[in-house]
C-alpha positions in Angstrom: 110.8 82.4 74.1 107.4 83.9 74.9 104.6 83.0 72.3 101.6 85.2 72.3 98.6 85.1 69.8 98.5 87.7 67.1 95.7 89.6 68.9 98.1 90.3 71.7 100.1 92.6 69.3 97.2 95.0 69.6 97.2 94.8 73.3 100.4 93.1 74.5 100.3 94.5 78.0 96.8 93.2 78.6 97.9 89.8 77.4 101.0 89.6 79.5 99.2 91.0 82.6 96.6 88.3 82.5 94.1 88.4 85.3 95.9 86.0 87.7 99.4 87.4 87.0 98.8 91.2 87.0 99.2 91.6 90.7 102.2 89.3 90.8 103.9 91.3 88.0 103.4 94.6 89.9 104.6 93.3 93.3 107.2 90.9 92.1 110.6 91.4 93.9 112.4 90.9 90.5 112.5 93.9 88.2 110.4 93.3 85.1 109.8 95.4 81.9 108.2 94.9 78.5 109.9 96.6 75.5 108.2 96.7 72.1 109.4 97.2 68.6 112.9 97.5 67.1 113.5 100.7 69.2 112.6 98.9 72.4 109.8 101.2 73.6 108.8 100.7 77.2 105.3 99.3 77.3 105.3 98.1 80.9 107.6 98.3 84.0 106.9 97.1 87.5 107.8 98.8 90.8 111.1 97.0 91.2 112.2 98.2 87.7 111.2 101.8 88.4 113.1 101.6 91.7 116.2 100.4 89.9 116.2 103.3 87.4 115.4 105.9 90.1 111.7 106.1 89.7 111.8 107.7 86.3 108.8 107.3 84.0 110.0 105.3 81.0 106.6 104.3 79.6 106.1 105.1 75.9 109.8 106.0 75.4 112.5 104.1 73.5 115.1 102.6 75.8 117.9 104.9 74.5 115.8 107.9 75.3 114.6 106.7 78.7 118.1 105.6 79.9 120.6 107.8 77.9 123.4 107.2 80.4 123.5 103.5 79.6 124.7 104.2 76.1 128.1 102.6 75.5 127.7 100.0 78.2 126.6 97.2 75.8 123.1 96.8 77.0 121.4 98.5 74.0 123.4 96.3 71.7 122.3 93.2 73.6 118.7 94.2 73.1 119.2 94.8 69.4 120.8 91.4 69.1 117.9 89.6 70.9 115.4 91.4 68.8 117.2 90.6 65.6 118.1 87.0 66.3 115.2 85.9 68.5 117.7 84.3 70.9 117.4 85.1 74.6 120.3 86.5 76.5 121.2 85.6 80.1 123.5 88.0 82.0 124.9 87.3 85.5 126.3 90.0 87.6 126.8 92.5 84.8 127.8 96.0 85.8 125.5 98.8 84.7 125.9 102.5 85.5 122.7 104.4 86.1 121.9 108.0 87.0 119.3 107.1 89.7 118.9 110.7 91.0 118.0 113.7 88.8 121.2 115.6 88.0 123.0 113.1 90.3 126.2 111.2 89.7 126.3 107.9 87.9 125.9 104.9 90.2 127.2 101.4 89.4 124.8 98.4 90.0 125.2 94.7 89.3 122.4 92.8 87.7 121.4 89.2 87.0 118.9 89.3 84.2 117.3 87.7 81.1 116.3 89.3 77.8 113.5 87.1 76.5 112.2 87.7 73.0 108.4 87.9 72.6 107.1 86.4 69.4 103.7 86.1 67.7 102.1 83.0 66.3 104.2 83.2 63.2 107.4 83.3 65.2 108.2 87.0 64.5 109.8 88.9 67.3 108.0 92.1 68.2 109.1 92.7 71.8 111.4 91.7 74.6 110.5 90.8 78.2 113.3 91.8 80.6 113.4 90.2 84.0 116.1 90.1 86.6 117.3 91.2 90.0 119.7 93.8 91.4 122.5 91.7 93.1 124.6 94.6 94.2 123.8 94.1 97.8 124.8 90.5 97.6 128.3 91.5 96.4 128.6 93.9 99.2 127.6 91.2 101.7 130.3 89.0 100.1 132.9 91.6 100.7 131.9 91.8 104.4 132.1 88.0 104.7 135.4 87.6 102.9 137.5 88.7 105.9 136.1 86.0 108.1 137.0 83.0 106.1 140.8 83.0 106.8 140.9 82.0 110.4 140.9 78.1 110.2 144.0 76.2 111.1 146.3 74.9 108.5 146.0 71.2 107.8 148.8 69.0 108.9 149.2 67.3 105.5 149.2 69.2 102.3 148.5 66.1 100.3 145.0 65.8 101.9 144.1 69.4 101.0 141.7 68.5 98.2 139.9 66.0 100.5 139.5 68.8 103.1 138.3 71.1 100.4 135.7 68.6 99.2 134.4 68.2 102.8 134.3 71.9 103.2 132.5 72.6 100.0 129.9 69.9 100.3 127.4 71.7 102.6 127.8 75.1 101.0 125.0 76.7 99.1 126.2 80.1 97.8 128.9 81.4 95.5 130.2 83.7 98.2 130.7 80.8 100.7 132.4 78.6 98.2 134.8 81.3 97.0 135.6 82.3 100.6 136.4 78.7 101.5 138.7 78.3 98.5 140.5 81.5 99.2 141.0 80.6 102.8 142.5 77.2 102.0 144.7 78.6 99.3 145.9 81.4 101.5 146.7 78.9 104.3 148.4 76.4 102.0 150.3 78.6 99.7 150.5 81.9 101.5 148.2 83.5 98.9 147.6 87.1 99.6 144.7 87.3 97.2 142.6 84.8 95.2 140.3 85.5 92.3 137.5 83.3 90.8 137.2 84.7 87.3 134.3 83.9 84.9 134.7 84.8 81.2 132.3 85.6 78.4 134.4 85.0 75.3 131.7 86.1 73.0 131.5 89.5 74.6 135.1 89.6 75.6 134.4 90.5 79.2 135.1 88.9 82.6 133.7 89.1 86.1 136.0 88.2 89.1 135.3 87.6 92.7 138.5 88.6 94.5 139.2 87.4 98.1 142.1 88.0 100.4 144.2 84.9 101.1 145.7 85.6 104.5 144.5 88.6 106.5 140.8 89.1 106.8 140.5 91.5 103.8 137.3 92.7 102.2 136.4 90.9 99.0 135.0 92.6 96.0 133.5 92.0 92.5 135.6 93.3 89.6 134.7 93.4 85.9 136.5 94.3 82.8 137.6 93.3 79.3 139.3 90.0 78.7 142.0 91.8 76.6 143.3 93.4 79.8 145.0 90.1 80.7 147.1 90.1 77.5 147.2 87.7 74.6 149.9 85.6 76.2 147.9 84.8 79.3 144.5 84.4 77.6 146.1 82.3 74.9 147.5 79.7 77.3 144.4 79.7 79.4 142.2 79.1 76.4 144.2 76.1 75.5 143.8 74.6 79.0 147.3 75.5 80.1 148.2 77.2 83.4 149.7 80.7 83.3 152.4 81.4 85.9 154.7 84.2 86.7 158.1 83.8 88.4 157.9 80.0 88.6 161.2 78.7 87.5 160.8 76.8 84.2 157.1 77.8 84.1 157.9 81.6 83.8 155.9 83.0 80.9 156.0 86.8 81.3 156.1 89.7 83.8 153.7 92.6 84.3 150.5 90.8 83.4 147.3 92.7 84.3 146.4 89.6 86.4 148.6 91.3 88.9 146.3 94.3 88.8 143.3 92.1 89.1 144.8 90.5 92.3 146.0 93.9 93.6 149.5 92.3 93.7 152.9 93.9 93.4 154.7 93.2 90.1 157.2 91.1 92.1 154.5 88.8 93.4 154.3 85.3 92.2 151.1 84.8 90.2 149.3 81.6 89.0 146.2 81.2 86.9 144.7 77.8 86.1 141.8 77.4 83.7 138.6 75.5 83.9 137.7 74.7 80.3 134.1 74.3 79.1 133.6 72.5 75.8 136.9 73.8 74.5 136.2 77.4 75.4 137.8 79.5 78.1 135.0 79.9 80.6 136.6 80.3 84.0 140.0 80.4 85.7 141.3 80.7 89.2 144.2 83.1 90.0 146.2 83.7 93.1 149.2 85.8 94.1 151.8 85.5 96.9 154.9 87.2 98.0 157.6 84.5 98.5 161.1 83.8 97.6 160.4 80.2 96.4 159.0 79.9 92.9 155.9 78.0 92.0 156.6 74.3 91.7 154.9 71.8 89.4 153.3 70.2 92.4 151.8 73.6 93.4 150.4 74.0 89.9 148.8 70.5 89.9 147.4 71.0 93.4 145.9 74.4 92.6 144.4 73.0 89.4 142.8 70.1 91.3 141.4 72.6 93.9 140.1 74.9 91.2 138.3 72.1 89.4 136.6 71.1 92.6 135.7 74.7 93.4 134.1 75.3 90.0 132.3 71.9 90.2 130.9 72.9 93.6 129.8 76.3 92.2 128.0 74.7 89.3 126.2 72.3 91.7 125.3 75.1 94.1 124.0 77.3 91.4 121.9 74.6 89.9 120.4 73.7 93.3 119.8 77.4 94.1 118.1 78.0 90.8 116.0 74.9 91.2 115.1 75.9 94.8 114.3 79.5 93.7 112.1 78.2 90.9 110.3 75.9 93.3 109.9 78.6 95.9 108.5 81.0 93.3 106.2 78.4 91.8 105.0 77.6 95.3 104.4 81.2 96.2 102.4 81.7 93.0 100.5 78.5 93.6 99.5 79.5 97.1 98.8 83.1 96.5 96.8 83.0 93.3 93.6 84.9 93.2 91.7 81.9 91.7 91.4 78.2 92.2 94.2 76.2 90.7 94.4 72.4 90.4 96.6 70.0 88.4 95.1 66.8 87.1 97.2 63.9 85.9 96.7 62.1 82.6 95.0 59.3 84.6 92.5 61.8 86.1 94.2 61.7 89.5 94.3 65.0 91.5 97.9 65.9 91.9 97.8 69.4 93.4 95.2 72.0 94.4 95.6 75.4 96.2 93.6 76.7 99.2 91.3 78.9 97.1 90.6 75.9 94.8 89.5 73.9 97.8 87.3 76.7 99.0 85.6 77.3 95.6 85.3 73.6 95.0 83.8 73.1 98.5 86.2 70.2 99.4 88.9 69.5 102.0 92.5 68.8 101.0 92.5 65.3 102.5 89.7 64.1 100.2 91.2 65.6 97.0 94.9 65.0 96.4 95.7 61.5 95.2 92.1 60.7 94.3 90.3 60.5 91.0 88.6 63.7 89.8 85.4 61.9 89.2 85.4 60.5 92.8 86.1 64.0 94.3 83.4 65.8 92.2 80.9 63.2 91.1 78.3 66.0 90.5 80.1 67.1 87.3 79.7 63.7 85.7 77.3 64.0 82.7 77.5 67.8 82.6 79.1 70.2 80.2 82.1 70.4 82.6 82.9 66.7 82.1 82.5 67.1 78.3 85.0 70.0 78.3 87.5 68.2 80.6 87.6 65.2 78.4 87.8 67.2 75.2 90.8 69.2 76.4 92.5 66.1 77.7 92.1 64.5 74.3 92.7 67.4 72.0 95.4 69.1 74.0 93.8 72.4 73.2 93.0 75.0 75.9 89.5 76.1 76.5 87.8 78.7 78.6 84.1 78.7 79.5 81.5 79.6 82.2 79.2 77.0 83.7 76.6 76.9 86.5 77.7 74.0 88.7 75.3 72.3 91.1 77.4 71.1 94.1 76.4 68.1 96.2 75.3 70.4 99.1 72.6 71.8 96.9 74.3 75.1 96.2 74.5 76.3 92.6 77.6 78.3 91.8 78.6 80.1 88.6 82.2 79.2 87.7 84.6 80.5 85.1 87.0 77.6 84.2 90.2 77.7 82.1 91.5 74.3 81.1 95.2 74.2 80.0 97.0 71.0 78.7 100.2 70.1 80.6 103.4 68.8 78.9 103.1 65.5 80.8 99.7 64.7 79.4 97.8 66.0 82.3 95.8 69.2 82.6 95.8 72.4 84.7 92.5 73.9 85.7 92.1 77.5 86.8 88.6 78.5 88.1 86.9 81.2 90.0 83.5 81.9 91.5 81.9 84.6 89.2 78.5 84.6 91.0 78.9 88.3 92.0 79.8 89.2 88.4 76.8 87.4 87.1 74.6 89.2 89.6 76.0 92.6 88.5 75.5 91.7 84.9 72.0 90.6 85.5 71.4 93.8 87.4 72.7 95.8 84.5 70.5 93.9 82.1 67.4 94.4 84.3 68.2 98.1 84.6 68.6 98.4 80.8 65.3 96.6 80.3 63.6 98.9 82.8 65.1 101.9 81.0 63.7 100.8 77.7 60.3 100.2 79.2 60.4 103.6 80.8 61.4 105.3 77.6 58.5 103.6 75.8 56.1 104.7 78.5 57.5 108.2 78.4 56.9 108.4 74.6 53.4 107.1 75.2 52.6 109.6 78.0 53.9 112.6 76.0 52.0 111.7 72.9 48.7 111.4 74.9 48.4 115.2 75.7 50.0 116.2 72.4 47.1 114.7 70.4 44.3 116.8 71.9 46.6 119.9 71.9 47.3 119.5 68.1 43.6 118.8 67.4 42.5 121.8 69.5 45.0 124.1 67.8 43.7 123.0 64.4 40.1 123.6 65.5 40.8 127.1 66.6 41.3 128.2 63.0 37.9 126.7 62.1 35.8 128.0 65.0 37.6 131.4 65.5 34.2 133.2 65.5 32.6 130.9 68.0 33.6 132.3 71.4 32.2 129.3 73.4 34.0 126.8 71.3 37.2 128.8 71.4 37.0 129.0 75.2 36.4 125.2 75.3 39.4 124.5 73.1 41.5 126.8 75.2 40.5 124.9 78.3 41.5 121.6 76.5 44.9 123.0 75.5 45.5 124.5 79.0 44.5 121.2 80.7 46.7 119.1 78.4 49.6 121.5 78.6 49.4 121.4 82.4 49.5 117.6 82.1 52.6 117.8 80.0 54.1 120.3 82.3 53.5 117.9 85.2 55.2 115.1 83.3 58.2 117.2 82.5 58.4 118.5 86.1 58.4 114.9 87.4 61.3 114.0 85.1 63.2 117.1 86.2 62.5 116.5 89.8 63.8 112.9 89.6 66.9 114.2 87.7 67.6 117.0 90.3 67.0 114.8 93.3 69.2 111.8 92.0 71.9 114.3 91.0 71.9 115.9 94.4 70.8 119.3 93.1 67.7 119.7 95.3 68.0 122.1 98.2 65.4 121.8 100.9 63.7 124.9 102.4 63.4 123.5 105.9 60.9 124.7 108.5 58.7 123.3 111.1 56.0 121.3 109.3 53.0 119.5 110.8 52.5 116.2 109.0 48.8 116.3 109.7 48.5 119.5 107.6 50.8 117.9 104.9 48.4 115.0 104.7 45.4 117.3 104.5 46.9 119.2 101.6 47.8 116.0 99.8 44.3 114.6 100.2 42.9 117.9 98.9 45.1 117.5 95.7 44.1 113.9 95.0 40.4 114.1 96.0 39.2 114.7 92.4 40.9 111.5 91.3 39.7 109.6 94.3 36.1 110.7 93.9 36.2 109.9 90.1 37.0 106.3 91.0 34.6 106.2 93.9 37.2 105.2 96.4 36.6 105.4 100.1 39.3 107.4 101.7 39.7 107.4 105.5 42.2 109.4 107.7 43.3 108.6 111.2 45.9 110.0 113.6 47.1 108.9 117.0 49.7 111.7 117.3 49.0 114.8 119.3 52.0 116.5 117.7 53.3 115.5 114.3 55.9 118.1 113.7 59.0 117.4 111.6 61.7 119.7 110.2 61.4 119.7 106.4 60.4 121.3 103.2 56.6 121.5 103.3 56.2 121.5 99.5 58.4 118.4 99.1 56.7 116.6 101.9 53.3 117.3 100.3 54.8 116.0 97.1 55.8 112.7 98.9 52.4 112.0 100.4 50.6 113.1 97.2 52.6 110.7 95.1 51.8 107.8 97.5 48.1 108.7 97.5 48.1 108.9 93.7 49.9 105.6 93.5 47.3 104.0 95.7 44.5 105.5 93.7 45.9 104.3 90.4 46.3 100.7 91.5 43.0 100.4 93.4 40.0 99.3 91.4 36.9 101.5 91.4 35.1 101.5 94.7 38.2 100.3 96.6 39.4 101.6 100.0 42.4 103.8 100.8 43.5 104.8 104.3 46.1 107.2 105.6 47.4 106.9 109.2 49.7 109.1 111.2 51.3 107.7 114.4 54.3 108.3 116.6 56.9 105.4 116.9 59.5 106.4 119.5 61.2 109.6 118.2 59.8 109.2 114.7 56.6 110.2 112.9 55.2 107.6 110.6 52.7 108.2 107.8 51.2 105.1 106.2 49.2 104.9 103.0 47.3 101.6 102.7 45.1 100.4 99.8 43.2 97.1 99.0 44.2 97.3 95.3 46.3 95.2 93.0 49.2 94.7 95.3 52.7 93.6 94.3 54.4 90.2 93.9 57.5 89.4 96.0 59.9 89.8 93.1 59.0 93.4 92.6 59.1 94.5 96.3 62.9 94.9 96.6 63.0 97.1 93.5 59.8 99.1 93.8 61.6 102.3 94.7 64.2 102.0 91.9 64.2 104.3 89.0 62.6 102.9 85.9 60.8 100.2 87.9 57.0 99.7 87.4 54.5 97.0 88.1 53.5 95.0 85.0 50.7 96.7 83.2 48.5 96.1 80.2 49.3 97.6 76.8 46.5 100.1 77.0 48.3 101.9 79.9 45.0 102.5 81.5 46.6 103.6 84.8 48.9 106.1 83.3 52.1 107.6 84.9 55.7 107.1 84.2 56.8 105.0 87.3 58.8 107.9 88.6 56.7 108.7 91.7 58.1 106.1 94.0 61.7 106.7 93.0 61.1 110.4 93.8 59.5 109.5 97.1 62.4 107.5 98.2 64.9 110.2 97.3 63.0 113.1 98.9 62.4 111.1 102.1 66.1 110.3 102.3 66.9 114.0 101.9 64.8 114.6 105.0 66.7 111.9 107.0 63.8 109.5 106.8 63.0 106.1 105.4 60.2 104.6 103.3 59.1 101.0 103.2 56.8 99.1 100.9 54.8 96.0 102.0 52.4 93.8 100.2 50.9 90.3 100.8 50.9 89.6 97.1 49.1 90.3 93.9 45.4 91.3 94.5 46.0 91.8 98.2 46.8 95.5 98.4 49.9 97.5 99.4 51.1 99.6 102.3 53.7 102.4 102.0 55.1 103.8 105.2 57.2 107.0 105.5 59.2 107.4 108.7 60.7 110.9 109.6 62.5 112.2 112.7 60.0 113.9 115.0 60.4 117.5 116.1 59.2 118.7 119.4 56.4 121.2 119.3 57.2 124.8 119.9 54.9 127.7 120.9 53.2 129.1 117.8 54.3 132.4 116.5 51.2 134.7 116.6 52.5 136.4 113.4 52.9 133.3 111.4 49.5 133.3 109.9 49.6 136.9 108.6 49.5 137.0 104.8 51.7 139.3 102.7 50.2 142.4 101.1 50.5 142.9 97.4 51.4 146.4 96.0 48.7 147.6 93.5 49.6 147.1 89.9 51.2 150.1 88.1 51.4 150.4 84.3 54.9 149.4 83.2 56.6 149.7 79.8 57.9 146.3 78.8 59.9 144.6 76.0 59.2 140.9 75.4 61.9 139.0 73.4 61.2 135.4 72.3 61.9 133.7 68.9 58.7 131.6 69.4 56.2 134.0 67.9 53.1 132.4 69.4 54.7 132.4 72.9 55.9 136.0 72.6 52.5 137.3 71.3 50.5 135.4 73.9 52.7 136.7 76.8 52.3 140.2 75.4 48.5 139.9 75.2 48.4 138.6 78.8 50.5 141.5 80.1 48.5 144.1 78.2 45.3 142.8 79.9 47.0 143.7 83.2 47.3 147.3 82.0 51.0 147.3 80.9 52.5 148.7 77.6 54.2 145.9 75.8 56.5 145.7 72.8 57.5 142.4 71.2 60.7 141.5 69.4 61.6 138.1 68.0 65.4 138.4 67.9 68.2 139.6 70.2 69.6 142.0 67.5 66.2 143.7 67.0 65.7 143.9 70.8 69.1 145.7 71.3 68.2 148.2 68.6 64.8 148.8 70.3 66.3 149.1 73.8 68.8 151.7 72.5 66.0 153.8 70.9 63.5 153.6 73.8 63.6 153.2 77.6 61.8 150.2 79.2 61.0 149.4 82.8 61.0 145.6 82.4 62.6 143.2 79.9 61.1 139.6 79.7 63.7 137.5 77.8 63.8 134.0 76.5 67.2 132.3 77.1 67.3 130.0 74.0 67.4 132.7 71.3 69.1 131.7 68.0 71.2 134.8 67.1 72.4 135.6 70.7 71.3 133.7 73.8 69.3 135.5 76.5 72.2 135.5 78.9 74.4 137.5 76.5 71.5 139.8 75.7 71.1 140.4 79.4 74.8 141.3 79.8 74.6 143.8 77.0 71.4 145.4 78.4 73.1 145.8 81.8 76.1 147.4 80.1 73.9 150.0 78.4 73.1 153.2 80.4 69.7 153.2 78.7 68.7 149.8 80.2 71.2 149.3 83.1 68.6 149.9 85.8 65.7 148.0 84.2 64.2 144.8 85.7 65.3 141.8 83.7 63.1 138.7 83.9 64.0 135.3 82.3 61.1 133.3 80.9 62.6 130.1 79.6 62.2 126.4 79.1 65.5 125.7 80.8 64.7 124.5 84.4 67.9 123.2 85.8 69.5 124.9 88.8 72.6 125.5 86.8 70.6 127.3 84.2 69.1 129.6 86.8 72.5 130.3 88.4 74.0 131.2 85.0 71.1 133.5 84.2 71.4 135.4 87.6 75.1 135.7 87.0 74.4 137.2 83.6 72.3 140.0 85.1 68.7 138.7 85.4 66.8 139.8 88.4 64.1 137.0 88.3 63.8 133.6 86.7 60.6 131.9 85.5 60.4 128.4 83.9 57.9 128.1 81.0 55.0 128.0 81.3 55.3 130.8 83.8 52.9 130.9 86.7 50.5 133.9 85.8 49.7 134.6 89.4 53.3 134.8 90.5 54.3 136.9 87.4 51.5 139.4 88.2 52.5 139.6 91.8 56.1 140.2 90.8 55.2 143.0 88.3 52.9 144.6 90.9 55.9 145.2 93.1 58.0 147.0 90.4 57.9 150.8 90.3 58.2 152.5 86.9 61.6 154.0 86.2 
């Protein structure tokens, strides 16, 4: 009976498929299934079980629904009985008919199996564990062997037959061989044409017979049926321990018994059946038939009875030995192939067994473990929590599971998960595994979570910084509205802080797009010397403000790479900004370009704060920053280096960080595949010409009143006629009444989003040919693709670049 804790009722499969047995359950050669509830719902079935039932999917179905063709064969009733009584059922060689192919015919199979009730801590049955094997092939093999057992010579003396039988049976180890030997000897001695070894289940009223030919090499077979088929006369005598004989002089009892049919004998054949009683119940009998004029004699009956008793005794011994050997083989297989260390410790602390993985994890050799005291084998655990737990389990006989960092004698520290299980003999089983990798992963997750929390805190801080002056400036505008100089100054503050916030958001989006694989490079031939010049130009105000000395050097005649110029400038700029941030005022920063084989290397070195050895392996990871003071004097979100690494990787390059330690500066080196120089295109430096602005009639739609009005004011200063609407519904009415050259639409409109508004404008003949421009805060590539699909011609992310917008409008001709 399987005992599981009550918690397992919520997850019985997880409990039964414990870590070290899950793989065994799935790959076990025996079929296994777990059935839950009074309707026996399939909760689990391994591959062997699915193969038996034709690879149908029974999971989640009651057994009567999953296997309807089994109805009426007694198996459902067996399950009901086991569930109701809590008593296991063992079946040997029971016939079952299964439809193993869809719409196919029913196929008979023969099974050895056990229905084992599953009970909780209170002893209540809530499931059944079915395990067994398909022994059909064994029966077929038996039939093939049956014809070969009848070729031995007859013994010279009939009186010594039982001695010969004993000698013949002694070395045998299978039911088939024992039955075959018995049939051969009976066929030779009595002229038996067929012999049957019959096993009976009186409780179920069924029998199973192994039928062998007695003379000619005939094929044996397994036959099953109801006990009533033999008739009350025959079964009544056999149940009382008396032989049943037909056509045997004074022993004649009846004619036409179905035992003739069992033996495939003619009704005129002489039949004998002798029982082998088991505790007063009919358990087995041996039957044989022969064609002969002479009737059975009393001596024949006595000799057959003696032979039958020896045969059944040999079968019992053989089965017990086979079961024991199978159990040992299975236990040995499990022991040797477990996915964790396993050891058995005696009640005297002597090491009795240990598997190979246990030796490996425990860092010991087999010859120094088995037979020795646990404390002699692993003296390093004496005085530790491991010893305390071992002694507590040995004394309390209660299992324990725990994790412990064990310091082995070779100086290595290993995290182990140990499960201590008391054994019935007073000893203890120990299952243990190295969980060092799991601990590292857990620590990594904890570190990542900590870095994420730090990053979010910094993000909130950085976003609040520009918000404060923006809010203050906005409030001041209402007070100083008549003072032009102050209004311009406040406007500059707002623009500067808004640009800072835009930069922060852009960095966040950049990291998101790059790490999600959404960035597409616009590759061209790029000179890294020009990239460095542009980057230096961008950071010079910051460098000069901190009075840094910036030096440039290049040993490369050609520094061409294939890449996205804008993104490469972003890489070098981030590295220079990083160096400037962490270099004290008056420090030195240098940028060097050199050729290393077929690669271009750009190195940025500073003599600033440097990095400790613990940070270096993680400096390019997202959410990682060097420790900083609470005043956040250096600023930034710690996204720059993560973005650098991702962008460099997209270019097929590598980036490396080096530092001699805190206070000793840092060096970041970007390595990219070099591109051979090509002749310069004489037209490459020609700039594009802009078409002169033409007055356009425009409709601006945005539910943000301030944003809509400011955009309209800007467009009007460029000479355009602009109408503003704050909802999609009003915009549609306006577009239906008047014709416009250009529509500038927000996407996130409340009553109807901008994409739907664009689709309706395109569907109207009045606005079908107008230019549609999206001006929105949604900046992901997916958002842009959705807008273009909805009918937009152009897409701008707020705040829109005024120069680009003016250039775009200059190229649009009035309708």
